[in-house]
C-alpha positions as CSV (number, residue, x, y, z in Angstrom):
1,M,67.4,137.7,104.2
2,R,67.1,139.5,107.5
3,R,65.9,137.8,110.7
4,A,63.9,138.7,113.7
5,I,65.0,138.0,117.3
6,L,63.0,137.1,120.4
7,A,62.8,140.1,122.8
8,G,60.9,139.7,126.0
9,G,59.3,136.5,124.6
10,T,58.0,138.2,121.5
11,A,59.3,137.5,118.0
12,I,60.2,140.7,116.2
13,L,60.1,140.3,112.5
14,V,62.8,142.4,110.8
15,A,62.1,141.4,107.3
16,G,60.6,138.5,105.4
17,A,58.6,135.6,106.9
18,Y,59.3,132.5,108.9
19,A,61.5,129.9,107.2
20,S,61.2,126.2,107.5
21,F,64.0,124.0,108.7
22,A,65.2,121.6,106.0
23,I,68.5,120.2,106.9
24,S,68.8,116.4,106.5
25,D,70.7,114.0,108.7
26,A,72.9,113.3,105.6
27,T,73.9,116.9,105.5
28,W,74.6,117.0,109.2
29,A,77.1,114.2,108.7
30,R,79.1,115.9,105.9
31,A,82.3,117.8,106.7
32,G,83.4,121.1,105.1
33,Q,84.7,121.2,101.6
34,A,88.1,122.5,100.5
35,Q,88.0,126.1,99.3
36,T,90.2,127.8,96.7
37,K,92.5,130.6,97.8
38,H,91.5,134.3,97.4
39,A,93.3,137.3,98.7
40,A,91.5,140.5,99.8
41,A,92.7,144.0,99.4
42,P,93.0,146.2,102.5
43,L,90.1,148.5,103.1
44,T,89.3,151.8,104.8
45,K,87.9,151.4,108.3
46,H,84.3,152.2,108.9
47,A,82.5,152.9,112.1
48,T,79.2,154.5,113.1
49,A,77.1,154.5,116.2
50,A,73.7,152.8,116.2
51,P,71.1,155.0,114.4
52,R,68.0,156.4,116.1
53,V,65.8,153.9,114.4
54,C,67.2,151.3,116.8
55,G,64.6,152.2,119.5
56,V,66.9,151.4,122.4
57,T,69.2,153.9,124.1
58,G,72.6,153.2,125.6
59,I,74.1,151.1,122.8
60,D,77.3,151.9,121.1
61,A,77.3,149.7,118.1
62,T,81.1,150.1,117.6
63,R,82.1,148.6,120.9
64,S,84.0,145.3,121.0
65,A,85.7,143.3,123.8
66,P,87.4,139.9,123.9
67,L,85.8,137.1,125.9
68,S,87.1,136.9,129.4
69,P,89.7,135.7,130.2
70,A,91.3,137.7,127.5
71,P,93.6,136.0,125.0
72,V,97.3,135.9,125.6
73,S,97.9,138.6,122.9
74,P,95.6,141.2,121.4
75,W,93.9,140.2,118.1
76,S,95.5,141.6,115.0
77,E,94.2,141.3,111.4
78,P,95.4,138.0,109.8
79,G,97.3,137.9,106.6
80,A,96.0,136.3,103.4
81,S,95.5,132.5,103.6
82,T,96.9,132.3,107.1
83,C,93.7,130.9,108.7
84,T,92.4,127.4,108.5
85,A,88.9,126.3,109.5
86,R,88.7,123.1,111.6
87,V,86.1,120.4,111.7
88,S,84.2,119.4,114.8
89,H,81.4,116.7,114.8
90,G,81.7,116.8,111.0
91,F,81.1,120.6,110.7
92,P,83.4,123.6,110.2
93,I,84.4,125.8,113.0
94,P,86.8,128.8,112.6
95,D,90.4,129.2,113.4
96,P,90.6,130.6,117.0
97,R,93.7,132.6,116.2
98,C,91.9,134.5,113.4
99,T,88.3,134.4,114.7
100,P,88.4,134.2,118.5
101,G,84.9,135.8,118.8
102,A,84.2,139.1,120.5
103,I,81.3,140.7,122.4
104,N,79.7,144.1,122.6
105,P,79.7,145.0,126.4
106,D,76.7,147.2,125.9
107,L,74.5,144.3,124.9
108,T,73.4,143.2,128.3
109,L,70.6,140.7,128.9
110,V,68.3,143.7,129.6
111,I,69.0,145.1,126.2
112,L,68.7,141.8,124.4
113,R,65.2,141.4,126.0
114,D,64.1,144.9,125.1
115,P,61.3,144.9,122.5
116,G,62.9,147.9,120.8
117,F,66.1,146.0,120.1
118,T,66.7,144.5,116.7
119,T,70.1,143.5,115.4
120,T,69.5,145.0,112.0
121,H,68.7,148.5,113.2
122,C,70.9,148.6,116.2
123,L,74.1,146.8,115.2
124,R,74.6,145.4,111.8
125,D,77.3,147.1,109.7
126,H,77.9,149.9,112.1
127,A,81.3,148.9,113.5
128,T,82.5,147.4,110.2
129,S,80.9,147.6,106.8
130,A,79.8,144.6,104.7
131,R,82.7,145.3,102.3
132,E,85.2,145.2,105.2
133,K,83.9,141.9,106.3
134,E,84.7,140.4,102.9
135,Q,88.3,140.5,103.9
136,A,87.7,137.3,105.9
137,Y,87.5,135.3,102.7
138,G,91.1,136.2,102.0
139,W,92.2,135.4,105.5
140,Y,90.9,131.9,105.2
141,G,92.1,131.5,101.6
142,T,88.4,131.0,100.5
143,H,86.9,131.9,97.2
144,H,84.1,134.4,97.4
145,P,81.4,132.5,95.5
146,A,79.5,134.1,92.7
147,N,75.7,134.5,92.9
148,N,75.9,134.1,96.6
149,T,72.3,135.1,97.2
150,G,68.9,133.5,97.9
151,M,68.6,129.7,97.7
152,T,71.9,129.5,95.7
153,A,73.9,130.9,98.6
154,S,76.8,128.7,99.7
155,C,78.7,130.9,102.1
156,E,77.9,133.4,104.8
157,L,80.2,135.9,106.5
158,D,79.0,134.7,109.9
159,H,79.3,136.3,113.4
160,L,80.9,133.6,115.5
161,I,79.1,134.9,118.5
162,S,75.8,136.0,117.0
163,L,74.6,139.6,117.4
164,E,71.4,138.3,119.2
165,L,73.8,136.7,121.8
166,G,75.6,140.0,122.4
167,G,78.3,139.4,119.8
168,A,80.3,142.4,118.4
169,D,80.1,143.5,114.8
170,T,83.8,143.6,114.5
171,L,86.3,141.6,112.3
172,D,87.6,139.4,115.1
173,N,84.1,137.9,115.3
174,I,83.7,137.2,111.6
175,W,84.5,134.2,109.5
176,P,83.4,132.8,106.1
177,E,81.2,129.8,106.8
178,C,80.8,127.8,103.5
179,G,79.5,124.5,102.3
180,P,78.7,121.7,101.9
181,A,78.7,121.4,98.1
182,G,75.6,120.6,96.1
183,V,72.9,121.8,98.5
184,D,70.6,124.8,98.5
185,R,70.8,127.3,101.4
186,N,68.5,125.2,103.6
187,G,71.2,122.5,103.7
188,T,74.1,124.8,104.4
189,Y,76.3,124.8,107.5
190,F,75.4,128.4,108.2
191,H,71.7,127.6,108.1
192,L,72.3,124.8,110.7
193,K,74.3,127.2,112.9
194,D,71.4,129.6,112.7
195,T,69.3,127.0,114.6
196,V,71.9,126.8,117.3
197,E,71.9,130.5,117.6
198,N,68.1,130.6,117.9
199,Y,68.2,127.9,120.5
200,L,70.8,129.6,122.6
201,A,69.0,133.0,122.3
202,D,65.8,131.4,123.6
203,E,67.6,129.7,126.5
204,V,69.4,132.9,127.5
205,R,66.2,135.0,127.4
206,S,64.3,132.4,129.4
207,G,67.1,132.2,132.0
208,H,68.0,128.6,131.4
209,I,71.5,129.5,130.2
210,S,73.5,132.5,131.3
211,L,74.5,135.0,128.6
212,A,78.2,134.5,129.3
213,A,77.9,130.7,129.1
214,A,76.2,130.9,125.8
215,Q,78.8,133.3,124.4
216,H,81.7,131.1,125.5
217,G,80.0,127.9,124.3
218,I,79.3,129.1,120.8
219,A,82.7,130.7,120.5
220,T,84.4,127.5,121.6
221,D,82.5,125.1,119.4
222,W,79.0,125.9,118.0
223,T,78.6,122.2,116.9
224,Q,78.3,121.0,120.5
225,F,74.7,122.4,120.6
226,I,73.3,120.8,117.4
227,G,71.6,118.0,119.3
228,A,70.1,120.3,121.9
229,A,68.9,122.7,119.2
230,A,67.2,119.9,117.4
231,A,65.5,118.7,120.6
232,H,64.4,122.2,121.3
233,R,62.7,122.4,117.9
234,R,60.9,119.1,118.5
235,R,59.6,120.4,121.7
236,G,58.1,123.4,119.8
237,G,61.0,125.8,120.5
238,A,62.7,128.0,118.0
239,A,62.3,127.1,114.4
240,V,64.7,128.9,112.1
241,R,63.6,132.4,112.9
242,L,64.4,135.2,110.7
243,H,67.0,136.6,113.1
244,E,70.3,138.5,112.7
245,S,72.6,135.7,111.4
246,D,70.5,134.7,108.4
247,Q,71.4,137.8,106.6
248,S,71.8,138.0,102.8
249,P,75.1,136.1,102.5
250,Q,78.1,138.2,101.4
């Protein structure tokens, strides 16, 4: 499922319709489930610039830069089963060595507010292909689930810093967000993270939070914003919009 983003205060529907929020308190309290190991084969690199259908000029969809201050050493592709997801507030967050998060410097606040900007047409799968992103399952020793579509989806190859927050579409910003067991996609951790991304995107575009602060915050620990995102919804703020991160899970 593709999502829309808010640009200039207007919701841009990329595909589909608005989805309801259906994550229970019991789901919020559950931690990540252990995953079985799965190695990924090396793949050919893929990169293209944003296509003309983007509607916004001045974007190079292949750009990627680490958050400032830069890490001690440059990011390098992890080996199979060398990454371990951690748990914060009962929810999974990625291994910072393997998924430190990255931004696209071209995605300024002006661009993110532009009505012509959509993550689907301007960014997604231009710096790395969907197939290349699947390598992240192997890095985390996580099994790629079968039938990972629609309401049966249990994992998403998630952008740690979402594209609607200026995140890069590169592998250092990708991790497999899976679980918990026994729920449909409305109860998944990646669906809950979507609400955080929507909240932060609204706050950034309204000027309540700086773009840099939102990027650093979600890269450090996305779970710290769960309460604020829930309060934002109760005040009539962002429901689970159909935005960039609620893509068809891979």
